[in-house]
Phi, psi and omega in degrees: 000314180292331177294319177296319179298320179291324177295321177297316181296322178288327176295324178295324178297320177298310178301317179298315179301308178292328178294326175300313176300317187297310189290322181288322177297313177297323179293330177276357183080023176266132184283136175250113183289312185224143169240110187250128172261115188101172178260146187286060174241140175076194186286157173269123184283327186206143181212131176210183181241137168234102189067236177254019177253128177282129179257122182238136171245119186259158183289332179267092194278359185278074179145194179183170180194163164237144184241136181251168180300334178300334184278347184247109180295341178263012182296145184273355177290125181308147184300329182260015184285140174293353175286346175273134185294331181294337182269004178265162179299159181302316185293326177294316180295323181295321181294319177298313182295319185276354185295326180295317177297316181295322176297318181295319180294318181295314181297322177299316181290324178294324176295311180297320179300317182296314182297318180296321181290320184274324180270339176084014181201165178226140176303143178268000187061028174227152185225143171270133182252120182243153172277113186269342179168170181252143173296150184293332181295113184289350178280349177293149185298331185303328180284341181262351186249011178064035174278142187231144173305136181098350177294140171257124183284118183265309182219161173220119183054037176085350181270131177299132177261103177234012172214151177297326181298325180294316180288314178299316180299321175298313181298314181300315182285347179257010186295156174296130178061069175268013177062028182208139169223157179287155176302319179302312182293323181300313182293328179294322180290319176303315185293321180296315182298315180291328178291323177279340183225074187297343181274357183284145178290138179285331183240151176080179184285150175283127184305142177306135180088352180288133177262126184248132171284126183265119182285153175296138181257321184068179181288159177278179179285156177297150184286140175238115185250135177297151187303314182298333177290317181295328176289354178082022182280333183204162179288142182259114178223088186292159178290144179155191180260127177260130184293137175285169176300324179292319179294324177293323178293320178295323176299321179295318184295324186262004183301130177065016175256155179258344179224152180217134178258127183283147175255015175082020180223025180222146182255167177298316183299318177295318181297322178296320180295323183290319181291315188292333181282099185238257179211153179259131174285149174249120179265109190251136170240128182243157173262121183225125182055038180076005181234142179287140183228123176276123179270162175294155181300138178259136182244108183292159176275193186291345177266356185077033183241145178245002172088039178235148169262133186253148174234132185251125178240121181288140177266128179250152172245135182287144173256133190254348178197165180304320177296319180294322176294326181292316180297312186286333172295319178296312177305317183297314179291325181292317178300316182289329178294322179294315176305317183294318182294319180289324176293323176296321177297323175296324174295315184295321183273004175084008183283337168251117185287158181300334181283355174264357183277140179226160184227219191294327178293313179294320181299314179299318178294311181295318178300319179291325172297317180296317178301315183293316187272333189236351174110167182290334182293317177295321178297320176295318178298320174300317182300316178301317181292324176293323179298316177296322177297318175303315179299313183293312180297323179291345177278352182297141180286053181251127175309143181089346170256164183301320179303327177295318177294316175305316178306308181295325177294322178296314178302314178303316180296319182290320182269347174086004176205155185294154168294136184311142183300321180298318179298315180296321178293322177295315175303315180298319181298309179293323180293321179292320176297322180296316179295318179297315176301316180295323181296314182295323176298317182294316181295322178296314176303318179297313182295315180298317179297325180292313185286334176270005179060038179261000178245000000 
């Protein structure tokens, strides 16, 4: 039942987007031949007329469109008619093309405003992170640092923990053997090796058969991650020495050993890197019985885990008046729009791989779970965010998206004449093929995530 509810909400967003194009075109006196819900593949499920516009519902429901006389070579509308969108001024065409994005932004704001009004609060984009339990494995760090179920995690390494990503990100980057050490630590390890073995050559390979005393290395310093990285805006790759495959293998060979015999293929620098890569402690402060408690340093395992089950509770801010609801609803959407734009940049620059992209199948599953577990208000807020996401994605300068049409309109305005129709058709054709290919990749990711129980 909740899946149907989510599908209906997503369908409304598509209809709203296309209705934006439709209503602005009609207001400007531009004829709309068809209003299509779904993409024109396979049979048409339903067809009717609204004025002089044909309304079509297609069997392939993932999408929608409006069709103008310009799209139909057999249209009876004269070539020079102002009812054709191609014969209108650039600013008029811009209004029609951008109307879908505008409609999605407006409906998103209205949804959040409605939720704020009826529920009396708006999410603050912050979360309280609680310890829901400890893993049974007693070797996990959580059993050595006196962590208890019910603890609220306040800080980790001095950074306020108000999202799950911040805590998990800290743990992952602090894991044992993360294949990285700082330049400072690397030099310190070189100095320790030479101090314990004064006869070793500082440069070049250590002669075969030489036995080296391995100094104790101890844990590395706690990780310090910039604020924007914690917010998920960009990939974090600190400056320092990253271990080569040979150094990683060497690290495995010397683990828990006090001496190492050279085979004539390793340098002091490589040995220092292998010794120096250990684990970063996490200094955690929790709230327990109303008081902050400093726990002993936690040392994650090789997977970046310390053995706790986490519970996330979203923090809401109360709205005190209609004006307050309007302001806080705007702030909520604005913050999330910024996250989406920066996340999209990470996708474009390859920081987020294609196999991590998900689409309508995953959104429907996640949305239905949210409605079932957290209620319709959270489901509506997710719908609002999806609407903003649709608006942002549609502004991308890709042919077959609204942004592609806007790009050609800007070029036309700058050069004083339209881009050749054949050029536009070529770009549109390849853009459409690109989108269809991307859509199949995303659907595959969604289905794979479902059957592997990752959603």
